N, C-alpha and C positions, 0 to 999 in steps of 0.2 A: 616505604612500608610496604609489604608485600600485600598483593588485593587477590584472595584465593578465586575471585568472580572473574580474573582477567587473564583466562588461559588462553593457550597455544591455538586450540580452533575456534575462538571467539577472536581474537586477534585474526586470523587468517579470514575467516568467513566476513569479518567486518572489510577487510582489506576487498574481499572478492567482490562483495555488494557494493563499496565505494567505486570501483573501475567499471562495474557494469551500470552503475545509476550515471556514472558521468554521460556514459554512452547513450543511455535511454532519453536522460535528460539533455542531453546537444540535441536530440531530433523532436522531441516530444513538443517545446514550444514553438517549432519551425511547423508542425501538423497542422494547424489552423491556416496558416500561410499557403500550403503548400496544397491543403484539400480545397479552400475555398477560394485562392487565389490562383495559384499556376495552375490548377486541374478544374479551377470553375465547378466546383460541385458547390450545393447550397448547404447550411449550415445543417439540416437534418443528417444528410449523409456524413458529418464529422461526429454527430451523436449516434449513428448508427455504427460506424466504426469503433470508435470507443467502448461502445457498450456490447458489441460481439466480441471484442477483445476482452472484455473484464468476464464476460459469460466462457469463453473458452479458458481462460486463466481458472475461472473458477470450478469448471468440472475439473480440469486436470489437476487442479490441488487434493479434490477429493479423493481421484483414483491414485494419485501418487502418495499423499497421505498414508492412506489404507494399505497401499502395498507395499511402502516401505518400513510398516512396523513388524514384517514378517521376515525381512530383506535387509542387505547392507544399505544404507542410505546416504552414501558417498555418492554411488553411481548416478543416481537421481539427481544427484546434485551439479555433477558436472552436464549430466544430457541439457538439463534445465538451462544452464547457462548458455551452452553449444547453440541449441535452440534460439536462443534471443539474439544471440549474432546472426544466425542464419536470416531472422526476421528483420532485423536492420538492414542486411544486402536488400531483400525485397523491398523493403520500402524506398530507399536509397536510388534503387533502379526503375522505381515505377514511374510509369508514364499516362495512364489511368488511375481515376480512384478505385477501384476492385482492386487493383495491385497492392494499394497502400493497404486496402482491408485485410489482404492476404498477409502481407507482411506484420499487420499488426498482430493478427490473431497466432500466427507462427511465434513471434514474439510474446507474446503473454502466456501461451499453451506452454512456453519455456518457464516463465516464471512460475506457472502452477505447478509443473513437475519439481521444480527444486524448492520452492518456498516451504510446505509443509516439512520435508525432509531435513532441509535446513534449520528451523525454528527448533526441530526435535533434539538436531543434533547439538545447537547451543545449549537448550535445555539440560541435555544429558552432560554438558562439559563443565556446568557451573554448580553452584550450592542453591538448594533449592530457595531459601530465604534471600538469595540475591539475583533470583529472576527479574524483577523489574530494572537494577542497574545492569543486569547483561544486555537484556533488550533495549533498553535505553541507549547504552554504550553502541550496539548495531545501529540502530537507526540513525545515531549522530554520523558515524562512517559513512552510512548508507545514503543520506541527506546532504553529506560533505560532498559525494560525489555530484549530488543534485545542484548544488553550488558549481561546482568546477564544469558542468557541462554547460551548461547555458552560457558561460563567458569564454570557453570554448567556440561556441558557437558565435557569439559576437565577435571574437577576436577572428573566425574565417571568415565571416560575413564582409569585415573589414578588408581583410586581405586579400577576398577574392571578389572584390567590387560587387559585393551583395550576390552572388552565384548561390542560390540556395541551395540546387540540386550537387554541386560540389562540395559544399559542408555536410549535407547528409553523410556522404559517403566516410566524413572523418570519426562518425561514430562507430563506425567497424572495428576499428586500432583498439580501444579499450575494451569493446565487446569482448574479441578474441584473447586480450592479456585477461581479465577475469575468468575465462575458460581455464587458463593455462594454471590459474594460482590455485582452483580448487584440486588439484590433484596431489597439493600439499597438505591437504588435510587430513589429518588420521580418524579411522574411526573405532572406537575402542570395542571390545565386546561388553555387551549390554548386562548390568547387573540387576537383580531383582530391585525395584524401590521400597526402601526402608520407611516410609513415610506415611504410605497410606496401605492400612488394611485391607486387603482384598477377601476375607473370607466369606464376606456376605455377598462377594460379587462373583465367585468362583463357579463356573456353570457346570451342571451335572456330568457325570463320566458316561456320556452318552456317544460323545462324537458328533455330538450338536451343537450349535450356539442357539440357546432358547431367545435369548434378550441380548441388547446394545453392552457391549462393555463400557459404554460410555455413561456416567452416573447423571442423576436428574439435575444435579448442581450445575451442569456443563450444560443442558438443553434449556437451563431457565435463561442462563446466562447469554448463550448463543440467540437464542430466539428476540431478548432484546435488543442486542447488539444489531442484527441483522435487520430487523424490524425500524431501525435507525436510519441504517445505511440507503435503504430507497432513497432519500432527500441528499444523497449525497452525488451530484452526476459527476461525470468526469472533467478535470479540471481544465481540459482543453476549451471547454465550452466558455468557463471564466478568463481564460485568457482571450478568446473569440469577443467577450464582452467589452474586455479593454481595448482591441484594436477597435470595435464598433464606436468606442466613445472617441476615436480621432488619436489615439497615439501610434507613433511609428512602430517599424519593426522591433526596433533596438529599443524602445522603451518598453513593449510588451515583455521582450527576453528580458529586460533589466527588472520588471518588476515580479517575474517567477523568480530569478535569482534572489531578492528580496524574501519572497516567500520561503525559498528553501532555506537560506540563512538564518530566519527565525525558529526553521522546523529542525535546524540540524542542532542550534544552539540550546533548544529548547527540548529537545529530546532525551537525554542523560539527567538532568536534574528532574523533569517527570516522571521517569523510570525509577530514579533514586527515591522521589517522595511516592511513589505507589509502595515503596516496600515499606514505608512507614505508615502511611494513612491509608483509608478503606479507598481500593480501586473505583468503586462506582463514584466516589467523590471527584476525582482527577479525571476520570471520564467524562463526568458532566462538566467539567470545566472548560475542556475541549470543545465540547458540544455548545457553548455560549459563546465562545471565541467565532465558531463557524457561523453562527445566526448572527451574529453582527457583522462580519465580512461580509455576508450573503445579503443580508438587507441594507447594507451600506452601497455595494457596488451595484444593488438594483435603484437606488434613489438618486447618487451622485451623477454629475455631467464630467465634461473635461476639466479635470483638477487633479491636483497632489493627492488628494485624498484618496484616489485610487491605489496608490503606491501603499500610502498606510493601510489600509483596509487590507490588501495584498500580503503584507507585513504580520499584519494581526491574525492572519487567515492561517497564517504558518506555526502558530499554536492550537490547531485544531488536530491536524495530524501527530504533532509533538506530543499532544497528551491524552493521545487515543491509539495511536499505531502500536508502538511498543507497549503501552499497558495495557491494550486489549490481549495481545501475545500472551505477555506475562500472566496476566488474570487467567487462561484457557489453560496456562500448563499448571498452574495449581491444583486444576479442578481433576488433574487425570492422573495414571502412574507413568512411566516411563515407557512401558510395552504397547501403550496407547497413544501417545503423545503426536505420533505422526498423525494416526487416523484424526484425532480431535482437533488437531492445528488445519486437517484438510477439509474435515468439516465445517468448522467454522470461517475459514477463508473463502471455501468453496461459495457457502450460501452467501457470504459478504459480497461477494462479485458478483453472484446472480443478483443480488439489490444494486448495486452498482450498473449492471447491465440495465436491469428495469427503469434506472434512475435516468442513464442515457438515453434511452427510448423517451422518455415523457416529458424529458427537460426537451431534450432536441425538437420533436415534434411540437411542443407550445414556443420553441423558440421561433421555429421558422412558419408555424401557422398563425400564432397569437402577437399581440401587440406589444411595441415597448421594445424590440430587439432582446429580449430575455431578461426584461423586467418580472414577468411574470412567476417563469421557474424559479428565480432567485428570491424572489417575496414568499414565494410557496415555501420554499425549502427552509429559509432563514426562518419563517415563524413556526415551522413544526419541529427544528432542530433546537429552537427557543424551549420550545414545552419541554421536550425531551431532558436537555441537558438541565432542565429547573428540578424535575423529578428526579433526576439520579442526583443532582447536590442535595436537595433536600430530604428526598425520601431514603436516598442509598440502599440498605439492606432489605429495606420491606419490598422494593421494587422487584430485586432479583431472587429473593427469598434465599440469600446465601448468608451465613455466620460470619459473623466478623473476622472468625479466624482463618477465613478461604479470603474473604474479599480482602 
């Protein structure tokens, strides 16, 4: 049966994300071991590195998203993936932790440059009523790369007798491949969006923009989701928690593989559900999974429950990442979709930056090796998830048709 939403660009951009994420997630679970082990830096450095990386991504997402609305979007996508490949080279070559910081910032600047234009290209290539399916499919491919990457890392560690630095260089190959694949993406001439009446939003003919082209509904959703993101600190700290519980490097990487496997399997079904059910409901379910995983990891010791909880944690991005992007895309027209995705994603990254700082500091200075930030984030996410699930439309002020 023909699927009108499964377009050539969606397939290509999904393959691009798959290969890039394989590179990123080959490297990512090894970062805590590189920074706190090989380079002997304290845990707060890990939080600072990842927080700064997310902040860099956030700033570049806003700038690239806004600029790409008035220009071709494909060059932003290609440049972003090329920068990510360069960042991985710097991390692999690092011999002090500031070099890791530089490499991660360059890598995430690349993510910021490409993300909003890429998501705008996806939205422009599929029917509006299928945004949830399209973004869910894209997230499935992206996170399939996140399953493949750590498995390659494990194979590399086994083949190279645990030589972590040598394995880091393996990440460069799929990163370069993803950049080359972007050249096959086709950007069509944009057409006026037939779904939204812009009569009331048109600026006066004075040559000046008197107000934001992004509607109030967009800002209401963005404020809620960004506020929630302040409790979502970088996953590298979760991997550090598992390592601190006494698990081996191989076990830490396998826990991350399990997380990404659940994320992969859950992304498309969650996206498809969000095309039929209110998106605040789906998003809230993801937050409840987040809360259970964080609280559980704070309370357990060295046991198999760590793997169960990491798998359960995979439901969080599966039910929120693609769903959030689809949600934002329905609230704006195509000519402002890059700006909207840029604003939403940049503010979200800024929130993760703050989360990385406060969690990293409390991790280093507080008791329990991460227990406090995990419990705080888990409790706040539980409250937010319950509010979204039970209050849905009243929380965001969005009519059912848009949610």
